[in-house]
Backbone atoms as SQL, in Angstrom:
CREATE TABLE atoms (id INTEGER PRIMARY KEY, chain TEXT, resi INTEGER, resn TEXT, atom TEXT, x REAL, y REAL, z REAL);
INSERT INTO atoms VALUES
  (1, 'A', 1, 'MET', 'N', -34.362, -2.420, 37.791),
  (2, 'A', 1, 'MET', 'CA', -35.083, -1.299, 36.661),
  (3, 'A', 1, 'MET', 'C', -33.761, -0.489, 35.930),
  (4, 'A', 2, 'ALA', 'N', -32.822, -0.398, 36.360),
  (5, 'A', 2, 'ALA', 'CA', -31.608, -0.149, 35.685),
  (6, 'A', 2, 'ALA', 'C', -31.023, -0.749, 34.784),
  (7, 'A', 3, 'GLU', 'N', -31.222, -2.485, 34.979),
  (8, 'A', 3, 'GLU', 'CA', -30.575, -3.222, 34.121),
  (9, 'A', 3, 'GLU', 'C', -31.869, -3.245, 32.808),
  (10, 'A', 4, 'GLY', 'N', -32.512, -3.339, 33.075),
  (11, 'A', 4, 'GLY', 'CA', -33.498, -3.290, 31.966),
  (12, 'A', 4, 'GLY', 'C', -33.518, -1.970, 31.293),
  (13, 'A', 5, 'TYR', 'N', -33.079, -0.525, 31.446),
  (14, 'A', 5, 'TYR', 'CA', -32.533, 0.480, 30.981),
  (15, 'A', 5, 'TYR', 'C', -31.324, 0.432, 30.331),
  (16, 'A', 6, 'MET', 'N', -30.422, -0.253, 30.581),
  (17, 'A', 6, 'MET', 'CA', -29.022, -0.069, 29.845),
  (18, 'A', 6, 'MET', 'C', -29.124, -1.096, 28.554),
  (19, 'A', 7, 'PRO', 'N', -29.593, -2.003, 28.593),
  (20, 'A', 7, 'PRO', 'CA', -30.030, -2.404, 26.669),
  (21, 'A', 7, 'PRO', 'C', -30.346, -1.514, 26.139),
  (22, 'A', 8, 'ASP', 'N', -31.370, -0.741, 26.123),
  (23, 'A', 8, 'ASP', 'CA', -32.065, 0.401, 25.398),
  (24, 'A', 8, 'ASP', 'C', -31.145, 1.453, 25.397),
  (25, 'A', 9, 'GLN', 'N', -30.205, 2.114, 26.132),
  (26, 'A', 9, 'GLN', 'CA', -29.257, 2.775, 25.986),
  (27, 'A', 9, 'GLN', 'C', -28.525, 2.380, 25.237),
  (28, 'A', 10, 'HIS', 'N', -28.139, 1.025, 25.264),
  (29, 'A', 10, 'HIS', 'CA', -26.687, 0.354, 24.382),
  (30, 'A', 10, 'HIS', 'C', -27.214, 0.519, 22.700),
  (31, 'A', 11, 'GLU', 'N', -28.539, 0.410, 22.604),
  (32, 'A', 11, 'GLU', 'CA', -29.122, 0.091, 21.349),
  (33, 'A', 11, 'GLU', 'C', -29.386, 1.395, 21.011),
  (34, 'A', 12, 'ARG', 'N', -29.897, 2.326, 21.391),
  (35, 'A', 12, 'ARG', 'CA', -29.323, 3.560, 20.794),
  (36, 'A', 12, 'ARG', 'C', -28.214, 4.049, 20.606),
  (37, 'A', 13, 'GLN', 'N', -27.340, 3.839, 21.095),
  (38, 'A', 13, 'GLN', 'CA', -26.015, 4.441, 21.287),
  (39, 'A', 13, 'GLN', 'C', -25.350, 3.619, 19.743),
  (40, 'A', 14, 'SER', 'N', -25.679, 2.537, 19.566),
  (41, 'A', 14, 'SER', 'CA', -25.398, 1.411, 18.756),
  (42, 'A', 14, 'SER', 'C', -25.705, 2.043, 17.382),
  (43, 'A', 15, 'GLU', 'N', -27.273, 2.307, 17.703),
  (44, 'A', 15, 'GLU', 'CA', -28.226, 2.999, 16.275),
  (45, 'A', 15, 'GLU', 'C', -27.659, 4.116, 15.756),
  (46, 'A', 16, 'ALA', 'N', -27.489, 4.974, 17.024),
  (47, 'A', 16, 'ALA', 'CA', -26.839, 6.411, 16.475),
  (48, 'A', 16, 'ALA', 'C', -25.207, 6.703, 15.787),
  (49, 'A', 17, 'TYR', 'N', -24.505, 5.146, 16.670),
  (50, 'A', 17, 'TYR', 'CA', -23.166, 5.178, 15.547),
  (51, 'A', 17, 'TYR', 'C', -23.342, 4.550, 14.043),
  (52, 'A', 18, 'ARG', 'N', -24.105, 3.657, 14.175),
  (53, 'A', 18, 'ARG', 'CA', -24.671, 2.828, 13.048),
  (54, 'A', 18, 'ARG', 'C', -24.757, 4.107, 12.097),
  (55, 'A', 19, 'LEU', 'N', -26.190, 5.176, 12.446),
  (56, 'A', 19, 'LEU', 'CA', -26.218, 5.943, 11.318),
  (57, 'A', 19, 'LEU', 'C', -25.374, 7.065, 11.124),
  (58, 'A', 20, 'GLU', 'N', -24.322, 7.301, 11.900),
  (59, 'A', 20, 'GLU', 'CA', -23.615, 8.117, 11.701),
  (60, 'A', 20, 'GLU', 'C', -22.464, 7.584, 11.045),
  (61, 'A', 21, 'MET', 'N', -22.297, 6.136, 10.992),
  (62, 'A', 21, 'MET', 'CA', -21.522, 5.521, 10.037),
  (63, 'A', 21, 'MET', 'C', -21.674, 5.714, 8.269),
  (64, 'A', 22, 'ASP', 'N', -23.031, 5.553, 8.799),
  (65, 'A', 22, 'ASP', 'CA', -23.717, 5.287, 7.049),
  (66, 'A', 22, 'ASP', 'C', -23.796, 6.518, 6.482),
  (67, 'A', 23, 'ARG', 'N', -23.823, 8.031, 7.198),
  (68, 'A', 23, 'ARG', 'CA', -23.992, 9.318, 6.671),
  (69, 'A', 23, 'ARG', 'C', -22.486, 9.471, 6.359),
  (70, 'A', 24, 'LEU', 'N', -21.739, 9.458, 6.983),
  (71, 'A', 24, 'LEU', 'CA', -20.124, 9.426, 6.861),
  (72, 'A', 24, 'LEU', 'C', -19.581, 8.640, 5.429),
  (73, 'A', 25, 'GLU', 'N', -20.320, 7.379, 5.079),
  (74, 'A', 25, 'GLU', 'CA', -19.836, 6.654, 4.161),
  (75, 'A', 25, 'GLU', 'C', -20.508, 7.190, 2.470),
  (76, 'A', 26, 'LYS', 'N', -21.760, 7.757, 2.807),
  (77, 'A', 26, 'LYS', 'CA', -22.681, 8.495, 1.936),
  (78, 'A', 26, 'LYS', 'C', -21.677, 9.733, 1.360),
  (79, 'A', 27, 'GLN', 'N', -21.072, 10.318, 2.379),
  (80, 'A', 27, 'GLN', 'CA', -20.522, 11.195, 2.327),
  (81, 'A', 27, 'GLN', 'C', -19.369, 11.292, 1.136),
  (82, 'A', 28, 'ARG', 'N', -18.225, 10.229, 1.902),
  (83, 'A', 28, 'ARG', 'CA', -17.221, 9.542, 1.165),
  (84, 'A', 28, 'ARG', 'C', -17.308, 8.870, -0.168),
  (85, 'A', 29, 'THR', 'N', -18.323, 8.410, -0.221),
  (86, 'A', 29, 'THR', 'CA', -18.558, 7.651, -1.672),
  (87, 'A', 29, 'THR', 'C', -18.370, 8.209, -2.893),
  (88, 'A', 30, 'PRO', 'N', -18.888, 9.390, -2.814),
  (89, 'A', 30, 'PRO', 'CA', -19.159, 10.250, -4.168),
  (90, 'A', 30, 'PRO', 'C', -17.795, 11.069, -4.556),
  (91, 'A', 31, 'GLN', 'N', -17.172, 11.360, -3.348),
  (92, 'A', 31, 'GLN', 'CA', -15.758, 12.147, -3.488),
  (93, 'A', 31, 'GLN', 'C', -14.940, 10.654, -3.749),
  (94, 'A', 32, 'HIS', 'N', -14.781, 9.685, -3.529),
  (95, 'A', 32, 'HIS', 'CA', -13.928, 8.287, -3.596),
  (96, 'A', 32, 'HIS', 'C', -14.307, 8.040, -5.335),
  (97, 'A', 33, 'ARG', 'N', -15.492, 8.264, -5.854),
  (98, 'A', 33, 'ARG', 'CA', -15.747, 7.551, -7.307),
  (99, 'A', 33, 'ARG', 'C', -15.338, 9.162, -8.004),
  (100, 'A', 34, 'ILE', 'N', -15.281, 10.248, -7.325),
  (101, 'A', 34, 'ILE', 'CA', -15.101, 11.316, -8.460),
  (102, 'A', 34, 'ILE', 'C', -13.166, 11.376, -8.556),
  (103, 'A', 35, 'VAL', 'N', -12.578, 10.769, -7.436),
  (104, 'A', 35, 'VAL', 'CA', -11.288, 10.721, -7.365),
  (105, 'A', 35, 'VAL', 'C', -10.528, 9.760, -7.940),
  (106, 'A', 36, 'SER', 'N', -10.932, 8.410, -7.699),
  (107, 'A', 36, 'SER', 'CA', -10.794, 7.036, -8.282),
  (108, 'A', 36, 'SER', 'C', -10.823, 7.226, -10.088),
  (109, 'A', 37, 'LYS', 'N', -11.747, 7.839, -10.630),
  (110, 'A', 37, 'LYS', 'CA', -12.087, 7.768, -11.925),
  (111, 'A', 37, 'LYS', 'C', -10.517, 8.370, -12.684),
  (112, 'A', 38, 'PRO', 'N', -10.096, 9.064, -12.188),
  (113, 'A', 38, 'PRO', 'CA', -8.748, 9.731, -12.902),
  (114, 'A', 38, 'PRO', 'C', -7.753, 8.892, -12.751),
  (115, 'A', 39, 'PHE', 'N', -7.653, 8.310, -11.067),
  (116, 'A', 39, 'PHE', 'CA', -6.803, 7.436, -11.035),
  (117, 'A', 39, 'PHE', 'C', -6.686, 6.196, -11.960),
  (118, 'A', 40, 'SER', 'N', -8.165, 5.724, -11.960),
  (119, 'A', 40, 'SER', 'CA', -8.297, 4.247, -13.102),
  (120, 'A', 40, 'SER', 'C', -7.745, 4.852, -14.323),
  (121, 'A', 41, 'LYS', 'N', -7.781, 6.323, -15.156),
  (122, 'A', 41, 'LYS', 'CA', -7.217, 6.119, -16.360),
  (123, 'A', 41, 'LYS', 'C', -5.914, 6.305, -16.214),
  (124, 'A', 42, 'VAL', 'N', -5.150, 6.840, -15.253),
  (125, 'A', 42, 'VAL', 'CA', -3.644, 6.900, -15.415),
  (126, 'A', 42, 'VAL', 'C', -3.286, 5.597, -15.151),
  (127, 'A', 43, 'ARG', 'N', -4.043, 4.524, -14.458),
  (128, 'A', 43, 'ARG', 'CA', -3.546, 3.363, -14.264),
  (129, 'A', 43, 'ARG', 'C', -3.296, 2.578, -15.636),
  (130, 'A', 44, 'SER', 'N', -4.607, 2.627, -16.160),
  (131, 'A', 44, 'SER', 'CA', -4.621, 1.879, -17.272),
  (132, 'A', 44, 'SER', 'C', -3.798, 2.729, -18.503),
  (133, 'A', 45, 'ILE', 'N', -3.205, 3.788, -18.341),
  (134, 'A', 45, 'ILE', 'CA', -2.377, 4.352, -19.536),
  (135, 'A', 45, 'ILE', 'C', -0.647, 4.046, -18.730),
  (136, 'A', 46, 'LEU', 'N', -0.778, 3.693, -17.681),
  (137, 'A', 46, 'LEU', 'CA', 0.861, 3.398, -16.876),
  (138, 'A', 46, 'LEU', 'C', 0.703, 1.577, -17.388),
  (139, 'A', 47, 'LEU', 'N', -0.153, 1.028, -17.172),
  (140, 'A', 47, 'LEU', 'CA', -0.204, -0.381, -17.828),
  (141, 'A', 47, 'LEU', 'C', -0.205, -0.312, -19.395),
  (142, 'A', 48, 'ALA', 'N', -0.484, 0.645, -20.269),
  (143, 'A', 48, 'ALA', 'CA', -0.651, 0.421, -21.767),
  (144, 'A', 48, 'ALA', 'C', 0.976, 0.349, -21.548),
  (145, 'A', 49, 'ILE', 'N', 2.209, 1.651, -21.236),
  (146, 'A', 49, 'ILE', 'CA', 2.884, 2.087, -21.349),
  (147, 'A', 49, 'ILE', 'C', 4.109, 0.681, -20.985),
  (148, 'A', 50, 'LEU', 'N', 3.538, 0.072, -19.744),
  (149, 'A', 50, 'LEU', 'CA', 4.204, -1.017, -19.305),
  (150, 'A', 50, 'LEU', 'C', 4.213, -2.465, -20.092),
  (151, 'A', 51, 'ALA', 'N', 2.840, -2.490, -21.106),
  (152, 'A', 51, 'ALA', 'CA', 2.966, -3.322, -21.836),
  (153, 'A', 51, 'ALA', 'C', 3.837, -3.512, -23.113),
  (154, 'A', 52, 'CYS', 'N', 3.993, -1.951, -23.700),
  (155, 'A', 52, 'CYS', 'CA', 4.905, -1.894, -24.646),
  (156, 'A', 52, 'CYS', 'C', 6.251, -2.053, -24.438),
  (157, 'A', 53, 'VAL', 'N', 6.813, -1.716, -23.096),
  (158, 'A', 53, 'VAL', 'CA', 8.054, -1.546, -22.558),
  (159, 'A', 53, 'VAL', 'C', 8.490, -2.951, -22.647),
  (160, 'A', 54, 'ILE', 'N', 7.255, -4.069, -22.096),
  (161, 'A', 54, 'ILE', 'CA', 7.712, -5.485, -22.165),
  (162, 'A', 54, 'ILE', 'C', 7.749, -6.164, -23.864),
  (163, 'A', 55, 'VAL', 'N', 6.767, -5.827, -24.235),
  (164, 'A', 55, 'VAL', 'CA', 6.795, -6.469, -25.736),
  (165, 'A', 55, 'VAL', 'C', 8.187, -5.629, -26.522),
  (166, 'A', 56, 'ALA', 'N', 8.688, -4.434, -26.446),
  (167, 'A', 56, 'ALA', 'CA', 9.724, -3.942, -26.708),
  (168, 'A', 56, 'ALA', 'C', 11.215, -4.580, -26.491),
  (169, 'A', 57, 'GLY', 'N', 10.912, -5.188, -25.257),
  (170, 'A', 57, 'GLY', 'CA', 12.041, -5.591, -24.553),
  (171, 'A', 57, 'GLY', 'C', 12.350, -6.832, -25.132),
  (172, 'A', 58, 'LEU', 'N', 11.183, -7.997, -25.489),
  (173, 'A', 58, 'LEU', 'CA', 11.183, -9.394, -25.701),
  (174, 'A', 58, 'LEU', 'C', 11.687, -9.298, -27.633),
  (175, 'A', 59, 'LEU', 'N', 11.052, -8.189, -28.005),
  (176, 'A', 59, 'LEU', 'CA', 11.637, -7.906, -29.377),
  (177, 'A', 59, 'LEU', 'C', 13.408, -8.138, -29.432),
  (178, 'A', 60, 'LEU', 'N', 13.765, -6.693, -28.597),
  (179, 'A', 60, 'LEU', 'CA', 14.809, -6.636, -28.683),
  (180, 'A', 60, 'LEU', 'C', 15.879, -7.656, -28.149),
  (181, 'A', 61, 'ALA', 'N', 15.088, -8.489, -27.520),
  (182, 'A', 61, 'ALA', 'CA', 15.906, -9.902, -26.765),
  (183, 'A', 61, 'ALA', 'C', 15.813, -10.958, -27.875),
  (184, 'A', 62, 'THR', 'N', 14.540, -10.661, -28.612),
  (185, 'A', 62, 'THR', 'CA', 14.955, -11.742, -29.941),
  (186, 'A', 62, 'THR', 'C', 15.830, -11.397, -30.941),
  (187, 'A', 63, 'ALA', 'N', 15.770, -10.336, -31.410),
  (188, 'A', 63, 'ALA', 'CA', 16.269, -9.638, -32.282),
  (189, 'A', 63, 'ALA', 'C', 18.248, -9.761, -31.700),
  (190, 'A', 64, 'THR', 'N', 18.406, -9.737, -30.303),
  (191, 'A', 64, 'THR', 'CA', 19.773, -10.089, -30.175),
  (192, 'A', 64, 'THR', 'C', 19.888, -11.474, -30.159),
  (193, 'A', 65, 'VAL', 'N', 19.357, -12.044, -29.877),
  (194, 'A', 65, 'VAL', 'CA', 19.704, -13.734, -29.712),
  (195, 'A', 65, 'VAL', 'C', 19.700, -14.112, -31.576),
  (196, 'A', 66, 'CYS', 'N', 18.868, -13.709, -32.478),
  (197, 'A', 66, 'CYS', 'CA', 18.805, -13.931, -33.846),
  (198, 'A', 66, 'CYS', 'C', 20.141, -13.448, -34.609),
  (199, 'A', 67, 'MET', 'N', 20.422, -12.348, -33.832),
  (200, 'A', 67, 'MET', 'CA', 21.691, -11.610, -34.563),
  (201, 'A', 67, 'MET', 'C', 22.935, -12.242, -34.194),
  (202, 'A', 68, 'TYR', 'N', 22.866, -12.807, -33.053),
  (203, 'A', 68, 'TYR', 'CA', 24.506, -13.285, -32.315),
  (204, 'A', 68, 'TYR', 'C', 25.099, -14.064, -33.263),
  (205, 'A', 69, 'PRO', 'N', 24.265, -15.385, -33.744),
  (206, 'A', 69, 'PRO', 'CA', 25.290, -16.110, -34.667),
  (207, 'A', 69, 'PRO', 'C', 26.147, -15.198, -35.743),
  (208, 'A', 70, 'LEU', 'N', 25.564, -14.291, -36.342),
  (209, 'A', 70, 'LEU', 'CA', 25.888, -13.611, -37.474),
  (210, 'A', 70, 'LEU', 'C', 27.047, -12.302, -36.903),
  (211, 'A', 71, 'SER', 'N', 27.086, -12.361, -35.519),
  (212, 'A', 71, 'SER', 'CA', 28.407, -11.303, -35.405),
  (213, 'A', 71, 'SER', 'C', 29.765, -11.901, -35.021),
  (214, 'A', 72, 'ASN', 'N', 29.651, -13.670, -35.044),
  (215, 'A', 72, 'ASN', 'CA', 30.456, -14.195, -34.838),
  (216, 'A', 72, 'ASN', 'C', 31.692, -14.089, -36.133);
């Protein structure tokens, strides 16, 4: 009789755990969306700045290589 009861208790515990995890996930998700949006914007700005720095570096390197023969 006790062996027949244990799976039911286990199922109830796992179902309660799953419901609790679902509830916590639903609570976390809206906050996560709110937090991730500004970080996404900051990341986009930083990537744009990085791209500008790379392009400026390439232009400077090109200008340096092109001007080198003239400096001799």
